C-alpha positions in Angstrom: 33.9 -7.3 -27.8 36.6 -8.3 -25.4 35.9 -6.3 -22.3 37.8 -5.6 -19.1 35.2 -4.5 -16.5 36.3 -2.3 -13.5 33.9 -1.8 -10.6 33.4 -2.4 -6.9 29.9 -1.8 -5.3 26.4 -3.0 -5.9 25.9 -0.1 -8.4 28.3 -1.7 -10.8 26.9 -5.2 -10.7 23.9 -4.5 -12.9 26.2 -3.1 -15.5 28.4 -6.1 -15.5 25.4 -8.4 -15.8 24.0 -6.3 -18.7 27.3 -6.5 -20.6 27.4 -10.2 -20.3 23.7 -10.5 -21.3 24.4 -8.5 -24.4 26.9 -11.1 -25.5 30.2 -9.4 -24.9 33.1 -11.4 -23.6 34.2 -10.1 -20.2 37.8 -11.4 -20.0 38.6 -9.8 -16.6 37.0 -7.9 -13.8 39.1 -5.5 -11.7 37.8 -4.5 -8.3 39.1 -3.2 -5.0 40.8 -5.6 -2.5 38.8 -7.5 0.0 38.3 -5.6 3.2 37.5 -6.5 6.9 33.9 -5.9 7.8 31.8 -6.1 11.0 32.8 -6.6 14.6 34.6 -9.8 13.7 36.7 -8.1 11.0 35.9 -10.9 8.6 37.4 -10.3 5.1 34.6 -9.5 2.7 34.7 -9.4 -1.1 33.1 -6.6 -3.2 29.8 -7.2 -4.9 31.5 -7.1 -8.3 33.9 -9.8 -7.3 31.0 -12.0 -6.1 29.3 -11.5 -9.4 32.4 -12.3 -11.3 33.0 -15.5 -9.4 29.4 -16.6 -10.1 30.1 -16.2 -13.9 33.5 -17.8 -13.7 35.3 -14.6 -14.7 38.9 -14.0 -13.6 39.1 -11.2 -10.9 42.1 -8.9 -10.3 42.3 -6.8 -7.1 45.3 -4.4 -7.2 45.9 -2.0 -4.4 47.2 0.6 -6.9 46.1 0.2 -10.5 48.7 2.8 -11.6 51.7 0.5 -10.8 53.6 -0.8 -13.9 53.0 -4.5 -13.1 49.3 -3.9 -12.9 49.3 -2.1 -16.3 51.2 -4.8 -17.9 48.9 -7.5 -16.5 45.9 -5.7 -18.0 47.6 -5.3 -21.3 48.0 -9.1 -21.5 44.2 -9.4 -21.9 44.1 -7.3 -25.1 40.8 -5.6 -24.4 38.7 -4.0 -27.1 37.1 -1.8 -24.4 37.4 -1.1 -20.7 34.2 -0.3 -18.9 34.4 1.5 -15.5 31.5 1.8 -13.0 32.3 3.1 -9.5 35.7 1.4 -9.4 37.3 3.6 -6.9 40.7 4.4 -8.4 41.8 6.9 -11.1 43.2 5.2 -14.2 46.6 6.3 -15.7 47.1 7.3 -19.3 48.7 4.0 -20.1 45.5 2.2 -19.3 43.2 4.8 -20.9 45.0 4.4 -24.2 45.2 0.6 -24.0 41.9 -0.6 -25.5 41.0 -0.3 -29.2 37.7 1.5 -28.4 38.9 3.4 -25.3 37.7 3.4 -21.7 34.1 4.2 -20.9 32.8 5.3 -17.5 29.2 5.0 -16.2 28.7 7.9 -13.8 25.6 8.4 -11.6 25.0 12.1 -12.4 24.2 14.3 -15.4 27.8 15.5 -16.0 29.3 18.0 -15.7 27.2 18.3 -12.6 28.4 16.3 -9.5 31.8 15.1 -10.6 33.4 13.0 -8.0 32.1 10.7 -5.3 28.6 10.1 -4.0 26.6 12.1 -6.6 23.5 10.0 -5.8 23.2 11.0 -2.2 24.0 14.6 -3.0 21.2 14.8 -5.6 18.7 13.9 -2.8 20.3 16.1 -0.1 20.4 19.1 -2.4 16.7 18.7 -3.4 17.3 18.2 -7.1 14.2 17.5 -9.2 16.1 15.5 -11.8 19.2 13.3 -11.7 20.5 10.7 -14.1 23.4 8.7 -15.5 26.1 9.6 -18.0 28.4 7.5 -20.1 31.7 9.2 -20.8 34.9 8.6 -22.7 37.5 8.7 -19.9 40.5 10.9 -19.8 43.1 11.6 -17.1 40.9 14.0 -15.1 38.2 13.2 -12.6 35.0 12.7 -14.6 36.1 15.3 -17.1 36.0 13.3 -20.3 33.7 13.7 -23.3 30.0 12.9 -22.8 28.7 10.1 -25.0 25.1 9.6 -23.7 22.8 10.7 -20.8 19.6 9.3 -19.3 17.5 11.6 -17.0 15.6 10.3 -14.0 13.0 12.4 -12.2 13.2 12.1 -8.4 10.1 11.2 -6.5 9.0 13.3 -3.5 10.0 10.5 -1.1 13.2 9.6 -3.0 16.0 8.2 -0.8 19.6 7.7 -1.5 18.9 4.0 -1.6 16.0 4.1 -4.0 17.8 6.5 -6.4 20.8 4.3 -6.2 18.8 1.3 -7.4 17.1 3.3 -10.2 20.3 4.8 -11.5 22.0 1.4 -11.4 19.4 0.0 -13.7 19.4 3.0 -16.1 23.2 3.0 -16.1 23.4 -0.7 -17.1 21.1 -0.2 -20.1 22.8 3.0 -21.1 26.2 1.4 -21.0 25.2 -1.5 -23.3 23.7 1.0 -25.8 26.8 3.2 -25.6 29.0 0.2 -26.3 27.0 -0.7 -29.4 27.1 2.9 -30.8 30.9 3.0 -30.3 31.4 -0.4 -32.0 29.2 0.7 -34.9 31.0 4.1 -35.2 27.8 6.1 -34.5 28.8 7.5 -31.1 28.8 11.2 -30.6 31.3 12.7 -28.2 30.5 16.1 -26.6 33.0 18.1 -24.6 31.8 19.0 -21.1 31.2 22.7 -20.3 33.7 23.4 -17.6 31.9 26.5 -16.4 28.9 24.3 -15.5 31.0 21.7 -13.5 30.3 21.0 -9.9 32.1 18.6 -7.6 31.0 16.5 -4.6 33.0 14.6 -2.0 32.7 11.4 -0.2 29.8 10.7 2.2 30.9 10.1 5.8 29.1 8.9 9.0 29.7 12.3 10.6 27.6 14.0 7.9 24.6 12.2 9.3 24.7 14.2 12.6 21.7 16.5 12.5 22.2 20.2 13.0 18.8 21.3 14.3 19.5 24.9 13.4 19.1 24.0 9.8 15.7 24.4 8.1 13.3 21.5 8.5 13.2 21.0 4.7 17.0 20.6 4.6 17.0 18.1 7.5 14.3 16.1 5.8 16.3 15.9 2.6 19.4 14.9 4.6 17.5 12.1 6.2 16.3 10.8 2.8 19.7 11.3 1.1 21.6 9.3 3.8 19.1 6.4 3.9 20.2 3.6 4.1 23.8 4.6 4.7 25.2 6.2 6.8 21.8 7.4 8.1 20.9 10.6 9.8 21.0 10.7 13.6 20.8 12.8 16.7 21.3 12.1 20.4 18.5 11.3 22.9 19.4 10.9 26.6 23.0 10.0 25.7 22.0 7.4 23.1 22.2 7.5 19.3 18.8 8.1 17.8 18.5 7.5 14.1 15.7 9.1 12.1 14.8 7.1 9.0 11.8 9.1 7.8 10.4 12.5 8.6 8.2 15.2 7.3 9.0 19.0 7.1 6.2 21.3 8.3 5.9 25.1 8.2 5.5 27.1 11.3 7.7 27.9 14.3 7.4 28.0 18.0 9.3 30.1 20.5 11.4 27.1 21.5 15.1 26.6 20.6 16.1 24.4 17.6 16.2 20.8 18.6 13.4 21.1 21.2 10.3 18.9 21.2 7.2 21.1 20.6 4.6 18.3 20.4 4.6 14.8 21.7 1.6 12.5 22.2 0.7 8.9 21.4 0.9 9.4 17.6 3.3 12.1 16.8 6.6 13.8 17.7 7.5 17.2 16.3 10.8 19.0 16.8 11.6 22.7 16.3 14.3 23.4 13.7 16.0 26.6 12.5 13.0 27.1 10.3 9.9 25.0 10.5 9.2 21.8 12.4 10.3 18.2 11.7 7.7 15.5 12.3 9.4 12.2 12.9 7.8 9.2 11.2 10.2 6.3 11.5 13.0 6.1 14.1 15.5 3.8 15.8 16.9 4.2 19.2 20.4 2.7 19.9 20.0 -1.0 20.8 16.4 -1.1 19.5 14.8 -2.1 16.1 13.7 0.4 13.5 10.0 1.3 14.0 7.3 3.8 13.1 6.8 6.7 15.5 3.5 5.4 17.0 5.1 2.1 17.9 8.1 3.9 19.4 6.0 6.3 21.5 4.1 3.4 22.9 7.3 2.1 24.5 9.3 5.2 25.2 8.0 8.4 26.7 9.3 11.7 25.4 7.9 14.9 26.9 7.6 18.3 25.4 10.7 20.5 25.9 13.0 17.5 25.6 16.1 18.6 23.7 17.7 16.5 21.0 
């Protein structure tokens, strides 16, 4: 089939590669405009654009895909199908009705749960036992279209936002290719979403990573995993940002206030939370490299009753 592919981050790259490997003709990739990154504000292309360039595919980067000139530009490629994977803009009706076989979205949750942005991180933060990917026939709503196929993924006990991201990207790529085949063959089944079961999640921000020590240790531990590798969970230590990359939640409480160190020796550092204790396992002090807690404690003394 002639395919227009729309996507932006790493999550979408595997799907683009899988579509090409399956023998489809990707006539155009559509991705977000280049953005300045880092201290030098150097313009950086999206992962999807870099992948497209590698394969010699024409790339289009509109600021607003809804504009008439953008719609007409896409129409000129006469696509059989448009595939969308974490593109970052909502498509208007004129584009949704353009392809012969419609527009298909690869969404990183088991719809109708977690419509919207960042479903991967929220699955970890909320302690879900199962996540997955869904292929969906797009409509004008936000992730509200008919479900075509789903693939469940069981979360590991130490699952992070990053590890689940990688797993769902692989599953989503394979599921997309299978969905495309079933649509082309006329065997696809479309199931309406149950609106009463729908939930919505918003964007992840850096501010979300600031740890509220009054929360239970189990919730903080999930936050740390969910925001690993970005934007990461952090607190403040002696006026400096102190990132926590890995931790363990333990039962039991002391008489100390939340955020207070209850145990510190050469091998371990435990902090009182709103319920239970958080044992730090991997940390990074501002200006220093990431290291396990034993290595950190060899070079930085933290006494009991220190307050984070």
